[in-house]
N, C-alpha and C positions, 0 to 999 in steps of 0.2 A: 496415613495408614490407620487402620482400625484393628481392634482386637475383640473377637467374639468371646466374651467372658463366660458364656454358658451355652453349651450345645451338647448333643448326645450322639456322637459319631459311632458309638458301639451299638446303636439300636438297629434292629433288622431293616428298617427303612433305607439304610445306607449301605447295607452289606455288599450289594453288587455294584456299588458306584463310589466307593470311598475315595479312590484316587481322583475321580472326576469332581467330586464334591470339594475336595481340597484345592484342586486346580482352579475351579470356578471362583472359589473364595479369594485366592491369590489375585486372579484377574480383576476382581471387583474391589481390590484394595484392602481386603481383610488379611492382614499379615500374620495374625496369630489367633489361636483358638484354644479353648479349654474344654475337653470332653469330660463331662461330669458323671460321677458315679451315682447310681441309684441302688445297686445291690453290691454288698461287700464282696461276695464271691465272684464277681465279674472283673475283679482287679486285673487279672492277666490280659483280658481282651482290651481293656482300656490302656494298659501299659504298652501293649503291642502297637496300638495306633499311635500313641505318643512317641514311641521310639522310632516309628517308621517315618514320621514327618517332622522336619525342623519347624519350630514355632508352634507345635501342638503339644500341649501339656495335659495332664489328667489330675483327677482327685481320687480320694477314697472316702466312702461314706455310704449311708443308708437313707434312702428316701423315707419320709414318714409313713407312706403307704405300706412300706415293707418292714416296719419296725417289729411287728409281732413275729415275723418269720426269721428275724435276726436277733433273737434274744441272747445269743452267745457273744455278740459283739460288745466289746468294752472299750474304754479309753485306751487301755494297754494294747489291745489288738489293733486299734486304729493307729496308734503311735508306731507299733511294729511295722505296719504296712507302709507308713510314711518313710520310716528309716530304711526300709528295704528297697525303695525305688526313688531315685532322684528326679524322675519325671513327675512325681506327685507334688503339686504346689498348693493344695488346699484340702479342707475337710468338708465333706458333704456331697450332695445336698442333704441337709437335715432340716429339722424344724417341726412344725405342727400343721396338720391338715384336718380341721374339724368339719370340713364340708363333706368329704366322702367318708372319712373315718374308716378306712380300710383296715386300720390297726387301732387298738384301744388307746385312749388318750394317755393312759399311764405308761404304756410301752413307748409311745412317741416321745413323751417328756423324758423318760429315762435315757433314751438314745440321744436326744437333743443335748442333754447335759453331758453325756459321754463325749460327744463330738466337741463340745466347748472345752472340756478338760483336755482333750487331745490337742486342740488348737493352742491352748496355753503352753503345753509341754513342748510342742514342735515349733512354736512361733509362726504357724501358718494360719491363714484366715479361715473362718467357718462360713460356709455358704448356706444361707437360711431361706427355706421355703416356708411361707405362711399363707394359709387360706382359711378364712372365717375363724381366725385364731389370733388376731392382732393383739388384743389385750393380754392374753396369756403369753404370747411371744415376747412382748416387751417386759412383762413381769420376770420371765426367766432370764432374759438377757441382762436386765438390771440387777437381779439377784446374783447372777454369776459374775458380772463385771465388778460387783462389790467385793467378791471373794478375791479375785485377781484379774487384772485387765487382759483382754484378748482382742483380736481384730476380726473383721468380717464384713459381710454385705448382705443386704436384703435382695434376693434375686427376683427377676421378673416382677418388679414392683407394679402393683395395680390396685392398691387398696386405699387406705385413708391418709390424709395429710398428717394426722396425729402420729401414725406409725412412722412415716418418713421423718418427721421432726424429732421424735424420740430416738429413732435409730441414729440420726446424725448427732444428737446430743451425746450418745454413747460412743461416738467416734467411728460409726459404721459408714459404709458407702452404700449407695443405692444404684442398682442395675436395672435399666429400662429395656423392655423388649418391644416387639412389634405391636402389642396391644395399643400402644400410644397412637398408632395410626388409624385405629378402627373408628368408624363413624360415631359410635355411641360413647366414645371415651372422652367426652368433654371435661369431666371432672379430673380425670387423670392428667389430661393435657395442662390444665390449670396448675396442678401440683408440680408437674415436671418443669413447667416454665419457671417456677420459683425455686427449684432445687439449686443449691450452690454448684457451680461448674466443677469445683475441685473435689466434689464427692460423688461424681456421676460416672457410671460405667454403662456400657451398652452390651446387649446380648441378643441372640435369636431364640434360645430355648428350643432350637430345632431338634427334631422334625416338626414341632408344633408351632402354632401361632404365627404363620407367615404374615408379614406386614402387607399393607396396601402398597403397590397394586397387585400383589401376588396372593392375596388372601384366598384360601381354599385349596392352594397347592401345598405339596410337601415343602415345608420350610427347610432352608439350608443356610450355612454361614454366609454365602455370597449375598443373601437378601439383607444382611446387616446394613449394607450401603443405603438401602431405602430408609430404614429406621433411623440411621444416623443423620441422613440429610433432613428428614422430617423434624428430628429433635433440634438440629442446628437452626432451622427456620423458626421453630417454636421459641427458641431462646434468643433469637436475634444475633446469632454469631455465624461465621462462615463454616462451611463443611470442614475446611482444613483446621480451623480453630477447635471445633468440636472433636475432630479426630485426634488432634495433638493432646488436648486436655484429657480425654477419656483414656488414651493410651498411657499417658503419664500417670494417671490415677491407677490404672491397672498394675503397673510395675511398682508403684508406691505400696499397693496392698499386697500383691502377690510377689513377695520379695525373693522367692526361690526361682522364679522364672527369669531366664536370661534374655535380656532385650536384644542381644546380638543375634538371636535365632530368628527374629522377625524376617519374613520373606516378602519384600515389596513387590508390587505388580511390575511386570516386565514393561520396559519403555515401549 
């Protein structure tokens, strides 16, 4: 069984097909999913999806693109949202995106630290997005870890070996998406091959980044099977071993998720 640690089931891409998306995921062996928050005010729609399907959980948080428009969000409001909803199992996605810079860097950094503070208070992991901001991301994680430890992961990892190594030193997990299957991802494949299996998670980041052989299509959680099989071959382990390890890692990190909710594929 696999768990898609990062997808966006509340996005309009899935609005008319949500039951089908979940059913296809189950059939493909994806027994659990986390639908990730990008806008704090969309919490009700995320919660409704997580309540509708066993083995589907959600998060609360603000994507760095949206930081400027969420200036009122604080660590306290994030904690309140967590405490109000047992389906919430993580904080984010948050972090830094200096590639697009849809929000000022200062706004992104403030909210990043607010998510980390909430992660400490709730004992839930923080889900980190970083693009063209690896150095500053590690600086902030290191500074905040020195204040008081917290848990988390780098989602959709696709950057440098240095980021992966520093994140692992901080006790973080690394989540890999379909980018690893792309033809020009040789450097990423070399890094993923060396990642410790006990720190690895898998994700789709759907509806984006469909893996080969489905690149160019709308991505969905069922496609995780392709990414997982590819990573298993890359690391020289069986698909079952990769699935078992990444699922164990998921529940080790996302301690609020109930493993009993996983829905295996029908025989």
